[in-house]
C-alpha positions as CSV (number, residue, x, y, z in Angstrom):
1,M,-17.6,-15.2,-49.7
2,A,-19.0,-12.3,-48.1
3,S,-17.1,-11.0,-45.2
4,A,-17.7,-12.5,-41.8
5,E,-18.9,-9.3,-40.5
6,T,-22.0,-9.1,-42.6
7,F,-25.4,-11.1,-42.4
8,T,-28.3,-10.7,-44.7
9,I,-31.9,-10.3,-44.3
10,S,-33.6,-13.2,-46.0
11,T,-35.9,-11.2,-48.4
12,G,-32.5,-10.1,-50.3
13,K,-33.8,-6.6,-50.0
14,S,-31.7,-5.5,-47.1
15,S,-28.5,-5.9,-45.6
16,V,-26.5,-4.8,-42.7
17,S,-23.1,-4.7,-41.7
18,C,-22.3,-6.4,-38.0
19,G,-19.1,-5.6,-36.4
20,P,-16.9,-7.9,-34.4
21,D,-18.8,-8.7,-31.1
22,Q,-21.5,-6.5,-32.3
23,K,-25.2,-7.8,-31.5
24,M,-27.6,-8.7,-34.3
25,L,-30.2,-6.2,-32.5
26,D,-27.8,-3.5,-32.4
27,A,-26.5,-3.7,-36.2
28,F,-30.1,-4.0,-37.4
29,L,-31.4,-0.4,-35.5
30,R,-28.1,1.4,-36.5
31,N,-28.7,0.4,-39.9
32,G,-32.4,1.4,-40.0
33,V,-33.9,-1.9,-39.9
34,W,-36.4,-2.3,-37.3
35,V,-36.8,-5.2,-35.0
36,P,-39.3,-5.4,-32.2
37,N,-37.4,-5.0,-29.1
38,S,-37.9,-4.6,-25.4
39,C,-35.5,-5.4,-22.6
40,N,-32.4,-5.8,-24.8
41,Q,-31.1,-8.1,-21.9
42,G,-32.3,-11.6,-23.2
43,T,-35.6,-11.9,-20.8
44,C,-38.3,-11.3,-22.8
45,G,-37.9,-12.7,-25.9
46,T,-39.4,-9.9,-28.3
47,C,-36.6,-9.5,-30.4
48,K,-36.4,-13.3,-31.7
49,V,-35.4,-14.1,-34.9
50,R,-35.0,-17.3,-36.9
51,V,-31.6,-17.9,-38.5
52,V,-32.1,-20.2,-41.8
53,R,-28.6,-20.2,-43.0
54,G,-25.0,-19.5,-41.5
55,T,-23.8,-19.5,-37.9
56,A,-23.9,-17.1,-34.9
57,D,-22.9,-17.4,-31.2
58,H,-25.5,-17.0,-28.6
59,P,-25.9,-17.9,-24.7
60,P,-28.4,-20.4,-24.0
61,A,-31.9,-18.7,-23.7
62,P,-34.2,-20.1,-20.9
63,D,-36.9,-22.0,-21.8
64,S,-39.6,-19.3,-20.6
65,V,-38.0,-16.8,-23.3
66,L,-37.4,-19.5,-26.5
67,S,-39.2,-22.7,-26.1
68,V,-37.1,-25.9,-27.1
69,A,-39.0,-26.1,-30.4
70,E,-38.3,-22.5,-31.2
71,Q,-34.6,-23.0,-30.5
72,E,-34.9,-26.3,-32.5
73,Q,-36.3,-24.3,-35.4
74,G,-33.4,-21.9,-35.2
75,F,-34.6,-19.1,-33.4
76,V,-32.3,-16.8,-31.5
77,L,-32.6,-13.5,-29.3
78,S,-31.1,-11.1,-31.4
79,C,-30.2,-8.7,-28.6
80,Q,-27.8,-11.7,-27.4
81,T,-26.4,-13.1,-30.7
82,T,-23.3,-12.3,-32.7
83,P,-23.0,-13.7,-36.3
84,S,-19.8,-15.9,-36.7
85,S,-20.2,-16.3,-40.8
86,D,-22.6,-14.6,-42.9
87,V,-26.2,-15.1,-41.6
88,V,-29.8,-14.9,-43.0
89,I,-32.9,-14.7,-41.3
90,D,-36.4,-14.7,-41.9
91,P,-37.3,-11.3,-42.1
92,P,-39.1,-9.7,-39.1
93,A,-42.8,-9.0,-39.5
94,E,-43.5,-5.5,-40.7
95,N,-45.4,-3.2,-38.1
96,P,-46.5,0.2,-39.6
97,D,-46.8,1.4,-36.2
98,S,-43.0,0.4,-35.2
99,P,-41.2,3.9,-34.1
100,G,-38.4,3.2,-36.4
101,H,-35.9,5.7,-35.2
102,V,-32.0,4.9,-36.0
103,L,-30.2,3.6,-32.9
104,R,-27.1,5.9,-32.3
105,D,-24.7,6.8,-29.9
106,I,-25.6,10.3,-27.7
107,A,-23.5,12.6,-25.8
108,G,-24.7,14.8,-23.0
109,T,-24.3,16.8,-20.0
110,V,-26.0,16.4,-16.8
111,G,-28.1,19.9,-16.2
112,A,-29.8,18.8,-12.8
113,V,-30.1,16.0,-10.4
114,T,-32.9,16.4,-7.9
115,E,-34.1,14.4,-5.1
116,I,-38.1,13.5,-5.7
117,A,-39.0,11.2,-3.3
118,A,-37.3,8.6,-1.0
119,D,-34.4,7.2,-2.7
120,T,-35.5,8.4,-6.0
121,V,-34.0,11.3,-8.1
122,S,-35.0,12.7,-11.4
123,V,-31.7,13.3,-13.5
124,T,-31.9,15.7,-16.7
125,V,-29.3,15.5,-19.1
126,L,-28.5,18.3,-22.0
127,L,-27.7,16.6,-25.2
128,D,-25.0,17.7,-27.5
129,E,-27.6,16.8,-30.5
130,P,-31.2,16.5,-30.7
131,L,-32.6,12.8,-30.4
132,D,-35.7,11.7,-32.2
133,F,-37.5,9.1,-30.2
134,T,-41.3,8.1,-29.3
135,A,-42.8,8.7,-26.2
136,G,-42.3,5.5,-24.1
137,Q,-39.0,4.4,-25.4
138,Y,-35.6,4.2,-23.4
139,V,-32.0,4.9,-23.7
140,E,-29.2,3.0,-22.1
141,L,-26.6,4.9,-20.0
142,A,-23.1,3.8,-20.1
143,V,-21.9,3.4,-16.5
144,P,-18.3,5.2,-16.1
145,G,-15.3,3.1,-15.6
146,T,-17.3,-0.4,-16.4
147,A,-18.4,-1.8,-19.8
148,E,-21.8,-2.0,-18.4
149,T,-25.1,0.1,-19.4
150,R,-28.2,0.5,-17.8
151,P,-31.4,1.5,-19.4
152,Y,-33.8,4.6,-18.3
153,S,-37.0,5.7,-19.6
154,M,-37.8,9.2,-21.0
155,A,-39.8,10.8,-18.8
156,N,-40.2,14.0,-21.2
157,P,-42.1,14.0,-24.7
158,P,-40.3,13.7,-28.0
159,S,-41.2,17.5,-28.4
160,E,-38.2,18.4,-26.7
161,P,-35.6,16.5,-28.2
162,D,-32.5,18.6,-26.8
163,K,-32.8,16.9,-23.4
164,L,-33.7,13.7,-21.7
165,E,-35.5,13.3,-18.2
166,F,-35.0,10.1,-16.1
167,H,-36.5,9.1,-13.0
168,I,-34.2,6.6,-11.1
169,R,-34.5,4.9,-8.0
170,R,-31.6,3.6,-6.0
171,Q,-31.3,-0.1,-6.0
172,P,-29.3,-1.7,-3.1
173,G,-25.9,-2.8,-4.4
174,G,-26.9,-1.0,-7.8
175,L,-23.5,-0.7,-10.1
176,A,-25.3,2.3,-11.8
177,T,-27.2,3.7,-8.7
178,E,-25.4,3.0,-5.7
179,G,-22.0,2.9,-7.3
180,W,-22.5,6.1,-9.6
181,I,-25.8,8.0,-9.8
182,F,-26.3,8.4,-6.0
183,Q,-23.0,8.7,-5.1
184,T,-21.1,10.9,-7.6
185,L,-23.3,12.1,-10.5
186,D,-23.4,15.6,-10.3
187,V,-24.4,18.9,-12.7
188,G,-22.1,19.2,-15.5
189,D,-21.0,15.9,-15.7
190,P,-20.6,14.1,-19.2
191,V,-23.0,11.4,-20.2
192,T,-22.9,9.0,-22.8
193,M,-25.7,6.5,-24.0
194,S,-27.3,5.0,-26.9
195,G,-30.7,5.0,-28.3
196,P,-33.4,5.0,-28.8
197,W,-34.6,1.4,-27.8
198,G,-37.6,-0.3,-27.2
199,D,-41.2,-0.9,-28.8
200,F,-43.4,0.6,-25.6
201,C,-44.3,3.5,-27.5
202,F,-47.3,5.6,-27.6
203,E,-49.7,5.0,-30.6
204,P,-52.2,7.6,-31.2
205,D,-55.8,6.5,-31.3
206,E,-58.4,9.2,-31.5
207,S,-61.2,6.9,-30.5
208,A,-59.6,5.7,-27.4
209,G,-59.4,7.4,-24.2
210,L,-56.1,6.1,-22.2
211,I,-55.4,4.4,-18.8
212,L,-52.0,4.7,-17.5
213,L,-50.9,2.1,-14.7
214,A,-47.5,2.9,-13.1
215,G,-45.6,1.3,-10.3
216,G,-42.7,3.4,-8.6
217,T,-40.8,4.9,-11.5
218,G,-42.4,3.1,-14.1
219,L,-44.3,6.4,-14.2
220,A,-41.4,8.0,-16.3
221,P,-42.5,6.9,-19.9
222,L,-46.3,7.3,-18.9
223,K,-45.5,11.1,-17.8
224,A,-43.9,11.3,-21.7
225,I,-46.9,9.5,-23.1
226,A,-49.4,11.3,-21.1
227,R,-47.8,15.0,-22.4
228,A,-47.4,13.7,-26.0
229,A,-51.4,12.8,-25.9
230,L,-52.4,15.7,-24.7
231,A,-50.3,17.7,-27.1
232,A,-52.1,16.2,-30.0
233,D,-55.5,16.6,-28.0
234,P,-55.9,18.8,-25.0
235,D,-59.3,17.4,-24.1
236,R,-58.1,13.8,-24.2
237,E,-59.5,11.2,-21.6
238,I,-56.7,10.0,-19.5
239,H,-56.9,8.1,-15.9
240,V,-53.4,7.8,-14.4
241,Y,-53.0,5.4,-11.6
242,H,-49.5,5.5,-9.9
243,G,-48.9,2.9,-7.1
244,V,-46.1,3.1,-4.4
245,R,-45.7,1.8,-0.9
246,T,-45.6,4.7,1.2
247,R,-46.0,8.2,0.8
248,A,-42.3,9.1,1.0
249,E,-41.9,7.1,-2.5
250,L,-44.6,9.2,-4.1
251,Y,-43.5,11.8,-6.4
252,D,-44.7,14.1,-9.3
253,V,-47.9,14.9,-7.4
254,D,-47.9,18.7,-8.1
255,F,-47.4,17.8,-11.6
256,W,-49.9,15.7,-12.0
257,E,-52.8,17.9,-10.0
258,G,-51.5,20.5,-12.2
259,L,-52.3,18.8,-15.3
260,A,-55.7,17.5,-14.2
261,A,-56.5,21.0,-13.6
262,A,-55.6,22.1,-16.6
263,H,-57.1,19.3,-18.5
264,P,-60.6,18.2,-17.6
265,G,-60.5,14.8,-19.2
266,V,-57.1,13.8,-16.8
267,R,-57.9,12.0,-13.7
268,Y,-54.6,11.3,-11.6
269,I,-55.3,8.8,-8.7
270,P,-52.3,7.6,-6.5
271,C,-52.4,4.7,-4.6
272,L,-50.3,3.6,-1.6
273,S,-49.9,-0.2,-0.9
274,R,-48.5,-0.7,2.4
275,E,-49.5,2.7,4.3
276,Q,-53.1,4.2,5.1
277,W,-53.7,7.8,4.4
278,S,-56.7,9.9,3.4
279,G,-56.3,8.9,-0.3
280,R,-56.4,5.6,-2.2
281,T,-54.8,2.3,-0.6
282,G,-54.2,-1.2,-2.2
283,Y,-53.1,-1.8,-6.0
284,V,-53.3,0.1,-9.2
285,G,-55.4,-2.5,-11.0
286,D,-57.8,-2.9,-8.3
287,A,-58.3,0.9,-7.7
288,M,-59.1,1.0,-11.7
289,M,-61.4,-1.9,-11.3
290,E,-63.5,0.2,-8.7
291,D,-63.7,3.5,-10.8
292,I,-64.0,2.0,-14.5
293,A,-67.1,-0.2,-15.4
294,S,-65.9,-1.2,-18.9
295,C,-62.2,-0.6,-20.4
296,R,-63.7,-1.3,-24.0
297,N,-63.3,2.4,-25.6
298,H,-60.1,2.7,-23.8
299,A,-56.3,1.8,-24.7
300,A,-53.9,1.2,-21.8
301,Y,-50.1,1.5,-20.9
302,L,-48.7,-0.2,-17.8
303,C,-45.3,0.1,-16.8
304,G,-43.6,-1.0,-13.5
305,P,-42.5,-4.1,-11.5
306,P,-43.7,-7.4,-13.3
307,A,-46.3,-8.4,-10.7
308,M,-47.6,-5.2,-10.9
309,V,-48.0,-5.2,-14.7
310,E,-49.4,-8.7,-14.8
311,A,-51.8,-7.9,-11.8
312,G,-52.8,-4.9,-14.2
313,V,-53.4,-6.7,-17.5
314,K,-55.9,-9.0,-15.8
315,A,-57.6,-6.0,-14.3
316,L,-58.1,-4.7,-17.8
317,K,-59.1,-7.9,-19.4
318,R,-61.8,-8.2,-16.6
319,R,-62.9,-4.6,-17.6
320,R,-63.5,-6.0,-21.1
321,M,-60.2,-4.2,-22.8
322,S,-59.1,-5.8,-26.3
323,P,-55.5,-7.4,-25.5
324,R,-54.7,-5.7,-28.6
325,R,-54.9,-2.3,-26.8
326,I,-52.8,-3.2,-23.7
327,R,-49.2,-2.2,-24.2
328,R,-46.8,-2.9,-21.4
329,E,-43.3,-2.4,-20.0
330,K,-41.7,-4.5,-17.1
331,Y,-39.3,-2.9,-14.8
332,T,-36.8,-5.5,-13.1
333,P,-33.6,-5.0,-11.7
334,A,-29.9,-6.3,-12.8
335,A,-29.4,-9.1,-14.0
336,G,-32.8,-9.5,-15.3
337,L,-32.6,-6.1,-16.3
338,V,-35.0,-3.9,-18.4
339,P,-35.7,0.1,-17.9
340,A,-35.5,0.8,-14.2
């Protein structure tokens, strides 16, 4: 009998070892077997796989994530599941566009902590070793003194593999923010993390302009995506809509205005939803619909709170964007946590 710490992908072509208390998704990604994944918290269902033989331990999944029928068929969330015997699963669907980077532990040192907006900081971590990732992905930072981690998207492009830039907003009572980042984190502090995670990734498409819809610090991965896209094509058409409530929450304005000045195809539109000012007001999806009559020849990336993302997707579909060209990442605070 094989070790109880090993499970096998049902094609028989690949097998990975899964250590005690190690989640299946973690074992897959650390061994170079790509499984689609997004939140890594059991709230999105992206990483579901079907167990066809063997037993595994996992918490109950909400019906909204795994339907009753799926659970009866043996589907589990690989990010929440630990094998309790040898396990065989249906092979994950192959995706030629998957980032495919091997998950690993990473260490670094804080290089800068800068206040960029109300209750929002930019944190730069200088890495001990370079990290391969795709624009749009995230890492999980270990919260010192706890067994907890918190996900944060990279705001810098993969062309800068020796450092990571994060945009972090204070969460009231947040273990990572109020308990650490906004209290004691300082230049020179050591940081440990794992990554890269997620399949919210820039997918080059020479025929498509880009529409980027961001809410709050959802701007972070879109900054990485915009920079990666322009590095490949400086004349790329990119429409950037950043939605916040008040002017005090706006940030990186100089960066985006400078990018638009340097690249004629870039348009930057900040929108305020709860304050009148000389610029645009309302929500990013509505602003986009006012400006763009048809999205048929575009691709979109949306990142921010769930309501903003869902409204933005509806707006893009109303402007005739193909659903396959809409990529999204939802930010929610703990416990239903995804990158924030």
